[in-house]
C-alpha positions as a printed Julia matrix, in Angstrom:
436×3 Matrix{Float64}:
  35.1   -33.09   3.11
  34.59  -34.81   6.46
  31.02  -34.89   7.77
  32.2   -33.06  10.88
  33.41  -30.01   8.93
  30.36  -30.01   6.67
  28.03  -29.62   9.65
  30.4   -27.18  11.31
  30.47  -24.88   8.26
  26.75  -25.23   7.55
  25.72  -24.44  11.12
  28.16  -21.59  11.72
  27.22  -19.87   8.44
  23.55  -20.52   9.24
  24.02  -19.03  12.7
  25.59  -15.88  11.25
  22.75  -15.5    8.75
  20.07  -15.95  11.42
  21.71  -13.37  13.69
  21.95  -10.87  10.83
  18.3   -11.59  10.0
  17.44  -10.97  13.66
  19.11   -7.55  13.58
  17.39   -6.7   10.27
  13.97   -7.69  11.62
  14.46   -5.75  14.85
  15.72   -2.54  13.22
  13.99   -2.69   9.83
  11.14   -0.41   8.72
   7.91   -2.31   9.09
   4.17   -1.94   9.56
   3.92   -5.33  11.31
   6.21   -4.27  14.13
   5.14   -6.77  16.82
   5.33   -9.76  14.47
   8.75   -8.62  13.24
  10.05   -8.28  16.8
   8.8   -11.75  17.73
  10.32  -13.27  14.59
  13.57  -11.4   15.35
  13.83  -13.11  18.76
  13.0   -16.47  17.16
  15.72  -16.01  14.53
  18.2   -15.05  17.26
  17.33  -18.16  19.24
  17.84  -20.39  16.19
  21.14  -18.57  15.54
  22.37  -19.32  19.07
  21.31  -22.95  18.67
  23.19  -23.32  15.37
  26.28  -21.51  16.63
  26.61  -23.66  19.74
  25.99  -26.88  17.82
  28.51  -25.79  15.18
  31.16  -25.37  17.88
  30.21  -28.78  19.31
  30.79  -30.34  15.9
  34.1   -28.56  15.44
  35.61  -29.68  18.77
  34.09  -33.16  19.01
  36.77  -35.82  19.18
  39.55  -33.23  19.59
  41.8   -34.14  22.55
  42.62  -31.71  25.34
  40.88  -29.99  28.23
  40.01  -26.87  26.25
  38.31  -28.9   23.5
  36.47  -30.93  26.16
  35.23  -27.74  27.82
  34.04  -26.37  24.48
  32.17  -29.61  23.66
  30.51  -29.68  27.11
  29.57  -25.99  27.01
  28.33  -25.88  23.42
  26.25  -29.05  23.78
  24.76  -27.65  26.99
  23.64  -24.47  25.2
  22.33  -26.45  22.22
  20.13  -28.66  24.37
  19.07  -25.67  26.49
  17.76  -23.83  23.39
  15.67  -26.73  22.06
  12.66  -26.31  24.42
  12.82  -22.51  24.1
  12.26  -22.28  20.33
   8.57  -23.48  20.42
   7.83  -20.77  22.99
   8.83  -18.02  20.58
   7.03  -19.79  17.74
   3.83  -19.73  19.83
   4.23  -15.96  20.41
   4.65  -15.38  16.68
   1.57  -17.51  15.98
  -0.49  -15.58  18.57
   0.54  -12.24  17.04
  -0.3   -13.54  13.58
  -3.75  -14.81  14.64
  -5.02  -11.97  16.85
  -5.22   -8.3   15.87
  -6.83   -6.96  19.02
  -6.85   -8.61  22.43
  -4.5   -11.62  22.53
  -5.25  -15.06  23.98
  -2.01  -16.42  25.46
  -3.39  -19.81  26.6
  -1.26  -21.75  24.1
   1.81  -19.79  25.17
   1.3   -20.76  28.82
   0.71  -24.43  27.91
   3.91  -24.62  25.84
   5.89  -22.68  28.47
   4.91  -25.26  31.15
   6.12  -28.12  28.95
   9.31  -26.2   28.14
  10.03  -25.66  31.82
   9.5   -29.37  32.46
  11.9   -30.21  29.61
  14.53  -27.78  30.95
  14.26  -29.21  34.49
  14.54  -32.73  33.1
  17.6   -31.69  31.09
  19.34  -29.93  34.02
  18.79  -32.84  36.41
  20.21  -35.27  33.83
  23.58  -33.49  33.57
  25.3   -35.59  36.21
  23.69  -38.9   35.36
  23.98  -38.67  31.57
  20.37  -39.69  31.23
  19.82  -37.62  28.09
  23.41  -37.42  26.81
  26.99  -37.5   28.02
  30.42  -36.49  26.75
  32.82  -39.45  26.77
  35.87  -38.33  28.81
  38.21  -40.62  26.87
  37.21  -39.77  23.29
  35.61  -36.34  23.86
  32.64  -37.5   21.78
  28.95  -36.89  22.34
  26.92  -40.0   23.26
  23.19  -40.3   23.71
  21.7   -41.47  26.99
  18.68  -43.76  27.55
  16.4   -40.74  28.15
  17.13  -39.04  24.83
  14.0   -40.41  23.05
  11.76  -39.35  25.97
  13.28  -35.87  26.1
  12.87  -35.55  22.34
   9.22  -36.57  22.63
   8.64  -33.86  25.3
  10.08  -31.24  22.98
   8.05  -32.57  20.07
   4.89  -32.27  22.13
   5.46  -28.49  22.39
   5.68  -28.21  18.63
   2.69  -30.54  18.12
   0.51  -28.32  20.33
   1.62  -25.3   18.37
   0.93  -26.88  14.99
  -2.52  -28.1   16.09
  -3.39  -24.62  17.34
  -2.12  -23.02  14.12
  -4.19  -25.44  12.05
  -7.28  -24.69  14.18
  -6.81  -20.94  13.64
  -5.7   -21.19  10.0
  -8.6   -19.08   8.69
  -7.35  -16.1   10.72
  -3.78  -16.29   9.33
  -2.73  -15.13   5.87
  -2.11  -18.13   3.6
   1.6   -17.5    2.92
   2.35  -16.9    6.59
   0.38  -20.01   7.58
   2.45  -22.14   5.2
   5.73  -20.61   6.44
   4.95  -21.12  10.13
   3.46  -24.56   9.53
   6.64  -25.67   7.74
   8.83  -24.11  10.44
   7.1   -26.32  13.02
   6.56  -29.45  10.93
  10.07  -29.86   9.45
  11.83  -29.88  12.85
   9.22  -32.34  14.18
   9.85  -34.74  11.3
  13.62  -34.26  11.65
  13.52  -34.8   15.43
  11.46  -37.97  14.98
  13.89  -39.27  12.36
  16.91  -38.29  14.48
  15.78  -40.66  17.26
  16.6   -43.51  14.87
  19.49  -41.9   12.95
  22.66  -41.18  14.95
  25.42  -38.69  14.11
  23.54  -36.16  12.0
  22.17  -32.74  13.09
  18.94  -33.21  11.18
  16.84  -31.18  13.64
  19.14  -28.16  13.51
  19.35  -28.24   9.72
  15.55  -28.35   9.58
  15.37  -25.34  11.91
  17.78  -23.42   9.67
  15.8   -24.17   6.49
  12.53  -23.24   8.2
  13.97  -20.01   9.64
  15.1   -18.93   6.18
  11.67  -19.68   4.75
   9.92  -17.72   7.52
  12.28  -14.75   7.0
  11.52  -14.68   3.28
   7.77  -14.84   3.93
   7.96  -12.05   6.57
   9.85   -9.77   4.19
   7.29  -10.45   1.45
   4.41   -9.87   3.88
   5.93   -6.61   5.14
   6.59   -5.35   1.6
   2.94   -6.01   0.73
   1.78   -4.17   3.84
   4.13   -1.24   3.19
   2.68   -0.93  -0.33
  -0.85   -0.97   1.08
   0.15    1.68   3.6
   1.6     3.91   0.87
  -1.62    3.6   -1.16
  -3.66    4.38   1.97
  -1.5     7.43   2.73
  -1.87    8.66  -0.82
  -5.66    8.25  -0.58
  -5.76    9.98   2.8
  -3.7    12.9    1.46
  -6.13   13.31  -1.42
  -9.1    13.2    0.95
  -7.36   15.61   3.32
  -6.74   18.07   0.53
 -10.43   18.04  -0.39
 -11.5    18.5    3.22
  -9.12   21.31   4.17
 -11.41   24.12   3.05
 -14.43   22.48   4.72
 -12.49   22.08   7.94
 -11.22   25.65   7.8
 -14.75   26.97   7.31
 -16.08   24.73  10.09
 -13.48   26.18  12.44
 -14.73   29.73  11.84
 -18.13   29.52  13.52
 -20.67   32.08  12.34
 -21.55   32.75  15.97
 -17.92   33.64  16.65
 -17.87   36.08  13.73
 -21.21   37.63  14.68
 -20.38   38.09  18.34
 -16.98   39.59  17.46
 -18.48   42.05  14.96
 -21.3    43.02  17.33
 -18.83   43.66  20.09
 -16.58   45.63  17.73
 -19.53   47.82  16.71
 -20.27   48.55  20.35
 -16.59   49.18  21.04
 -16.23   51.72  18.24
 -18.03   54.35  20.31
 -16.29   53.91  23.65
 -12.84   52.61  22.67
 -12.03   53.14  18.97
  -8.4    52.02  19.38
  -9.47   48.73  20.95
 -12.03   48.28  18.19
  -9.36   48.85  15.56
  -7.12   46.21  17.21
 -10.02   43.78  17.31
 -10.75   44.21  13.6
  -7.04   43.7   12.86
  -6.95   40.49  14.94
 -10.1    39.15  13.32
  -8.73   39.81   9.81
  -5.44   38.13  10.75
  -7.31   35.15  12.23
  -9.5    34.59   9.14
  -6.51   34.88   6.81
  -4.57   32.44   8.99
  -7.35   29.87   8.9
  -7.65   30.1    5.13
  -3.87   30.01   4.64
  -3.42   26.96   6.83
  -6.26   25.11   5.09
  -4.43   25.44   1.75
  -1.18   23.93   3.04
  -0.6    20.31   2.05
   2.59   20.03   4.09
   3.16   20.29   7.83
   3.6    23.71   9.41
   5.93   24.92  12.14
   4.46   24.95  15.63
   5.5    28.59  16.07
   3.11   29.59  13.26
   0.28   27.53  14.78
   0.96   29.14  18.16
   0.84   32.66  16.71
  -2.5    31.86  15.05
  -3.86   30.51  18.35
  -2.66   33.58  20.27
  -4.54   35.8   17.79
  -7.71   33.8   18.42
  -7.23   34.12  22.18
  -6.75   37.89  21.95
 -10.12   38.15  20.16
 -11.89   35.96  22.74
 -10.33   37.83  25.68
 -11.52   41.12  24.2
 -15.08   39.88  23.55
 -15.35   38.25  26.96
 -13.78   41.34  28.55
 -10.83   39.53  30.1
 -12.95   36.83  31.72
  -9.96   34.49  31.52
  -6.18   34.54  31.5
  -3.73   32.58  29.36
  -0.5    31.13  30.72
   2.24   29.92  28.37
   4.98   27.43  29.2
   6.48   26.9   25.74
   9.75   24.95  26.06
   9.78   23.61  22.49
   8.77   25.48  19.34
  11.05   24.04  16.63
   8.93   21.15  15.35
   6.22   20.49  12.76
   2.62   19.4   13.11
  -0.56   19.36  10.97
  -2.09   22.81  10.47
  -5.04   23.76  12.71
  -4.1    21.28  15.44
  -3.66   23.53  18.48
  -6.18   26.32  17.78
  -9.32   24.07  17.7
  -8.31   22.53  21.03
  -7.93   25.98  22.6
 -11.21   27.1   21.06
 -12.88   24.06  22.58
 -11.46   25.05  25.99
 -12.92   28.57  25.67
 -16.26   27.54  24.2
 -17.1    24.52  26.34
 -15.07   25.24  29.46
 -14.41   28.91  30.2
 -17.65   30.42  28.78
 -19.76   28.14  31.02
 -18.07   29.17  34.29
 -20.17   30.9   36.91
 -20.14   34.74  36.66
 -17.18   36.23  38.5
 -15.06   33.06  38.24
 -11.75   33.78  36.52
 -10.92   31.3   33.79
  -7.38   30.08  33.22
  -6.01   28.37  30.1
  -2.48   27.03  30.2
  -0.65   26.05  26.99
   2.63   24.18  27.32
   5.07   22.07  25.29
   7.58   19.6   26.6
  10.09   17.36  24.83
  10.13   13.68  25.76
  12.07   10.67  24.44
  11.28   10.77  20.73
   8.22   12.98  20.99
   6.96   16.43  21.94
   3.89   16.77  24.16
   1.54   19.73  23.68
  -0.8    20.27  26.61
  -3.82   22.55  26.8
  -5.32   22.75  30.29
  -8.28   24.8   31.5
 -10.16   25.24  34.77
 -13.52   25.28  33.03
 -16.67   23.35  33.91
 -15.27   20.07  32.5
 -17.4    17.11  31.42
 -17.78   13.37  31.74
 -15.79   11.84  28.87
 -17.94    8.71  28.89
 -21.2    10.63  28.5
 -19.75   12.85  25.75
 -18.45    9.87  23.77
 -21.86    8.13  23.92
 -23.76   11.32  23.12
 -25.12   11.41  19.52
 -24.56   15.19  19.54
 -20.84   14.69  20.23
 -19.76   15.34  16.65
 -21.63   18.63  16.38
 -20.72   19.92  19.84
 -17.11   18.73  19.88
 -16.32   18.9   16.2
 -13.06   20.8   16.92
 -11.5    17.88  18.77
 -12.8    15.41  16.16
 -11.15   17.44  13.42
  -7.89   17.44  15.3
  -8.07   13.65  15.66
  -8.59   13.35  11.92
  -5.66   15.63  11.1
  -3.3    13.8   13.45
  -3.88   10.57  11.49
  -1.59   11.8    8.74
   1.32   11.53  11.23
   2.46    8.06  12.18
   2.27    7.48  15.98
   0.71   10.91  16.68
  -1.85   10.75  19.5
  -4.4    12.86  21.34
  -5.64   12.17  24.86
  -8.53   14.02  26.58
  -8.95   14.03  30.36
 -11.9    15.88  31.85
 -13.89   15.83  35.08
 -17.08   17.79  35.81
 -16.25   20.89  37.87
 -12.5    20.35  37.59
 -11.65   21.37  34.01
 -10.19   19.64  31.0
  -6.71   18.63  29.87
  -5.9    17.75  26.24
  -2.53   16.2   25.46
  -1.24   15.95  21.89
   1.78   13.71  21.24
   3.83   14.63  18.17
   6.64   12.16  17.22
   9.94   13.8   16.34
């Protein structure tokens, strides 16, 4: 087999594999999403590099204008991709090193060098300073500036490898080895290629390194998925043990006492109303106990009915001191039990009850479907509070235990969120995001 066709086949097959790997990394199930996305872009860039260089090998030396155009175009793309690869490597390294706030200093440094290399490459197109395509033979020929341009590209990778080595204690051992080899092999190949002509050593090194990094990423993700499954199993066990405690904590003795006292008083002046109140209270207690025993998700409609029962009790006890508005656009979805009711109870207890006498309270409950999620919103015009002071208050857990319980329950759903907005004198808004 001619050398030309060996490199053509190797690079085109390598390009196809890298592009398929890129799609897999981008769409695959993962718990290291950001790292997978960065590696996906890196694999795609290597794939483009290999594909364009494979075409250049295939058409090199072939006579005709079409072949000449293909050689010029494919070599242009190949050289254009070379300075770009270290940029994506630096992003992958940054995501591997930092879990919280990222430091992108190395990215900016490498990007500046890459821009310089690209400008140098573009300005050399007419002069053939870096390379030229012989118009007579349609063959690629190096220019006098090829070693300098190679050194500029190598400096990007050297910065990246020095940074990775400096931060090696923050990177998992297998990933460190994979990224280190991805950077080092092309550096060695590029240095050797300055003295060896006619072989795509750099591109072959990139292909081998890309395959190694893909294998390491899959292994790393599998390990993390296993850890996540163990954690979920542990959380489910803990959740099952806490359900009864949570259910009992939701039914405050003060709520029971005040309801019973009011019912006793109501028996004399409005027996029918008292009977309704006893029925609601019984239904509410049974609902709390029933929800606490459910290990699976429940339908939102059931949660809403339970919450409405609670509100009927509170409206009766407070003698219609507040109104409830409903804007329910979505009901057909699941969520953890006792998610909505504690939020509404918090609105009544800490917002509406503390309003000045004669001020009508309003609670609005709404649901709205977004792109891949449903938003539940509970809004009140109560007294509100300063979220910063509440968060720093040591009594927060006892006074706001309802919202804390909801936060805990939402953790069993991936990507579920709760946001609290409150301002003194202006009321409180709680948003719950349920992925669907």
